[in-house]
C-alpha positions as CSV (number, residue, x, y, z in Angstrom):
1,M,-24.5,80.3,-4.7
2,S,-22.5,78.1,-2.7
3,A,-25.4,76.8,-0.8
4,I,-26.9,75.6,-3.9
5,L,-23.9,73.7,-5.0
6,S,-23.6,72.3,-1.8
7,L,-27.4,70.8,-2.0
8,L,-26.6,69.9,-5.7
9,G,-23.8,67.7,-4.6
10,M,-25.7,66.1,-1.6
11,I,-28.3,65.0,-4.0
12,M,-25.5,63.7,-6.3
13,I,-24.6,61.7,-3.7
14,V,-27.6,60.4,-2.4
15,I,-28.5,59.0,-6.0
16,A,-25.3,57.6,-6.1
17,I,-26.0,55.7,-2.8
18,V,-29.3,54.6,-4.4
19,L,-27.7,53.0,-7.3
20,Q,-24.9,51.6,-5.9
21,S,-27.2,50.1,-3.4
22,E,-29.7,48.6,-6.2
23,V,-26.4,47.3,-8.0
24,S,-25.6,45.4,-4.5
25,N,-29.2,43.8,-4.1
26,K,-29.3,42.3,-8.0
27,P,-28.9,38.5,-7.7
28,K,-25.6,37.2,-9.1
29,V,-24.8,33.8,-10.6
30,M,-21.3,33.1,-10.0
31,K,-18.9,30.8,-11.7
32,S,-15.0,30.3,-10.9
33,K,-12.4,31.1,-13.0
34,E,-8.6,30.9,-12.8
35,D,-6.7,34.1,-13.6
36,K,-2.8,33.9,-13.8
37,V,-1.1,36.6,-11.8
38,N,2.5,37.6,-11.0
39,V,2.9,38.4,-7.6
40,L,6.2,39.5,-5.9
41,N,7.8,37.6,-3.1
42,M,8.6,40.2,-0.4
43,S,11.3,37.6,0.9
44,S,14.9,38.7,1.1
45,S,15.5,37.0,-2.2
46,N,13.1,39.1,-4.2
47,R,11.9,36.2,-6.7
48,V,8.7,36.3,-8.8
49,T,6.9,33.4,-8.5
50,E,3.5,32.4,-10.2
51,T,0.5,31.7,-8.3
52,K,-3.3,31.2,-9.0
53,V,-5.8,33.5,-7.7
54,V,-9.5,32.4,-8.1
55,K,-11.8,35.3,-8.7
56,T,-15.4,35.2,-9.6
57,E,-17.7,37.4,-12.1
58,E,-21.0,37.5,-13.1
59,V,-22.7,35.4,-15.3
60,S,-25.7,36.9,-17.7
61,E,-27.3,33.7,-18.6
62,P,-28.3,30.8,-16.5
63,L,-26.8,27.6,-16.7
64,N,-28.8,24.7,-18.6
65,V,-28.4,21.2,-17.4
66,K,-29.5,18.5,-19.8
67,V,-31.0,15.1,-18.2
68,E,-31.5,12.5,-20.3
69,E,-34.6,10.4,-19.8
70,V,-34.6,6.4,-20.3
71,S,-37.8,4.2,-20.5
72,M,-37.9,0.8,-18.8
73,E,-38.1,-0.5,-22.2
74,E,-34.8,0.7,-23.3
75,A,-33.2,0.0,-19.7
76,P,-31.2,-2.9,-19.9
77,Q,-33.0,-6.2,-18.4
78,A,-32.0,-9.3,-16.9
79,E,-32.3,-12.5,-19.1
80,Y,-35.1,-14.7,-18.1
81,I,-34.3,-18.0,-17.1
82,P,-37.2,-20.6,-17.0
83,P,-37.1,-22.9,-14.1
84,R,-36.3,-26.5,-14.8
85,I,-39.4,-29.1,-14.8
86,E,-38.6,-32.5,-14.7
87,V,-41.5,-35.0,-15.9
88,Y,-39.9,-38.4,-15.9
89,D,-36.7,-40.0,-15.3
90,H,-35.2,-36.9,-14.4
91,M,-36.1,-35.2,-17.6
92,T,-38.1,-32.2,-18.8
93,M,-41.0,-33.0,-21.2
94,E,-38.5,-32.0,-24.0
95,E,-35.9,-34.2,-23.0
96,L,-38.6,-37.2,-22.8
97,A,-39.8,-36.6,-25.9
98,A,-36.8,-36.4,-27.7
99,K,-35.6,-39.6,-26.5
100,L,-38.7,-41.2,-28.0
101,D,-38.1,-40.1,-31.0
102,R,-34.8,-41.5,-30.9
103,N,-36.6,-44.7,-30.8
104,L,-39.8,-44.5,-33.0
105,G,-37.8,-45.0,-36.7
106,T,-39.0,-43.6,-39.7
107,G,-42.1,-45.1,-40.2
108,V,-45.7,-43.8,-39.5
109,I,-45.2,-42.9,-35.9
110,A,-41.9,-40.9,-36.2
111,G,-41.9,-37.4,-34.6
112,K,-44.7,-38.7,-32.1
113,G,-42.5,-38.8,-29.0
114,R,-44.3,-35.7,-27.3
115,L,-47.6,-37.1,-28.2
116,I,-46.9,-40.6,-26.8
117,A,-45.1,-38.7,-23.5
118,T,-47.7,-36.1,-22.9
119,K,-50.8,-38.9,-23.2
120,S,-48.7,-41.4,-21.0
121,L,-48.0,-39.2,-18.1
122,E,-51.4,-37.7,-18.0
123,L,-53.1,-41.2,-17.8
124,G,-50.5,-42.7,-15.2
125,V,-48.9,-44.7,-18.1
126,D,-45.0,-45.4,-18.3
127,P,-43.8,-44.0,-21.6
128,Y,-41.3,-46.3,-21.7
129,V,-43.3,-49.2,-21.4
130,A,-46.3,-47.7,-23.9
131,T,-43.6,-47.1,-26.3
132,A,-41.9,-50.3,-26.1
133,I,-45.2,-52.4,-26.6
134,M,-45.7,-50.1,-29.7
135,L,-42.6,-51.0,-31.0
136,H,-42.7,-54.9,-30.3
137,E,-46.3,-54.9,-31.8
138,T,-45.9,-53.2,-35.0
139,G,-42.1,-53.4,-35.7
140,C,-42.0,-49.4,-36.1
141,K,-38.6,-49.5,-34.7
142,S,-37.8,-50.4,-38.5
143,S,-40.8,-50.5,-40.5
144,C,-44.2,-50.8,-39.1
145,S,-46.8,-53.8,-39.8
146,S,-49.7,-53.5,-42.4
147,L,-52.2,-53.4,-39.2
148,A,-50.3,-50.0,-38.2
149,I,-50.0,-48.4,-41.7
150,R,-53.6,-49.3,-42.9
151,C,-55.5,-49.2,-39.6
152,N,-53.2,-46.8,-37.5
153,N,-53.3,-50.0,-34.8
154,F,-50.2,-49.3,-32.9
155,G,-50.6,-51.9,-29.9
156,G,-52.4,-54.9,-31.7
157,Q,-55.8,-53.9,-29.9
158,K,-58.5,-56.0,-30.8
159,G,-62.6,-54.5,-31.2
160,G,-64.1,-52.3,-33.6
161,P,-64.8,-50.5,-36.0
162,S,-63.0,-53.6,-37.4
163,C,-59.9,-53.1,-39.7
164,G,-60.7,-54.9,-43.3
165,G,-63.2,-57.1,-41.7
166,G,-60.8,-59.1,-39.0
167,S,-60.5,-59.1,-35.2
168,Y,-58.4,-56.3,-35.0
169,K,-59.6,-52.2,-34.4
170,A,-59.1,-49.6,-37.0
171,Y,-58.2,-46.0,-36.0
172,A,-59.6,-43.2,-38.1
173,T,-55.6,-41.3,-37.3
174,I,-52.3,-42.1,-36.4
175,D,-52.8,-39.8,-33.2
176,D,-56.0,-41.5,-32.6
177,G,-54.3,-44.9,-33.0
178,I,-51.4,-43.7,-30.4
179,I,-54.0,-42.2,-27.8
180,G,-56.2,-45.1,-28.1
181,H,-53.2,-47.4,-27.4
182,I,-52.2,-45.8,-24.5
183,E,-56.0,-45.4,-23.3
184,N,-56.4,-49.2,-23.2
185,L,-53.1,-49.8,-21.1
186,S,-54.4,-47.0,-18.8
187,K,-57.9,-48.6,-18.3
188,N,-57.6,-52.1,-19.0
189,Y,-54.0,-52.4,-17.3
190,Y,-52.9,-50.1,-15.1
191,S,-56.2,-49.3,-13.5
192,K,-56.9,-52.8,-12.5
193,G,-53.1,-53.3,-11.2
194,Y,-51.3,-54.9,-14.0
195,N,-48.7,-52.0,-13.8
196,T,-45.6,-54.0,-14.6
197,I,-44.6,-55.7,-17.8
198,E,-44.8,-59.4,-16.2
199,T,-48.3,-59.0,-14.7
200,M,-49.3,-56.9,-18.0
201,A,-48.1,-60.2,-19.7
202,R,-50.5,-62.8,-18.2
203,K,-53.5,-60.8,-20.0
204,Y,-52.0,-58.9,-22.9
205,A,-50.3,-61.9,-24.6
206,E,-50.1,-65.5,-24.7
207,S,-46.4,-65.9,-25.6
208,S,-44.1,-66.7,-22.6
209,A,-41.4,-64.6,-24.5
210,W,-43.6,-61.3,-24.4
211,P,-41.8,-59.9,-21.3
212,A,-38.2,-60.3,-22.2
213,K,-38.9,-58.8,-25.6
214,I,-40.7,-55.6,-23.9
215,N,-38.2,-55.4,-21.6
216,W,-35.4,-55.1,-23.9
217,Y,-37.3,-52.6,-25.9
218,V,-37.5,-50.4,-22.5
219,E,-33.9,-50.9,-21.9
220,Q,-33.1,-49.8,-25.4
221,I,-35.1,-46.6,-25.0
222,R,-33.6,-45.8,-21.8
223,V,-30.0,-45.8,-22.7
224,S,-30.6,-43.9,-26.0
């Protein structure tokens, strides 16, 4: 009987060892936890002090970490600053067009500064000179002449088609008249070496006062 009891005892011990081994090998997720305990100070003063002891315990559930994703569209973007491109007299196209507009009055060519600037620079014509001649020939700084109003002729050009049967040329639209004026300067003056107001005057006008008047308009435009 004692032998049987001894055998049963040994079997129970083996089972206990196996169970303990399985528990020991089980993966554990640890977390920190702070508990306060009282520890008796064993010094001669026999004071009781409070200290912190860190212990670990099992966590049954895995820790979840939330990561928020941000798309490139939602991410802050640096402000784009376009480069400054100067086209004439240290001005951008917008600045040049605005300067010309300030000198075109309130008549039929009002607001045409950008067209004048663009076409002049495209054809190699000084935009100040082109505008000054238009203002002198048509009077559009205050009120445009009948030639400008009826026939869209802004440079005093002669030729066909005729404006009302006269010697001056007619244009279908305001823009056509402005472009025609600048093309005339490019083709018949600048391309032939008449690229200053003084040299233009020999061919453009009979009046000796013409250069001084055009230069006056140019200066008014420049300082506006």
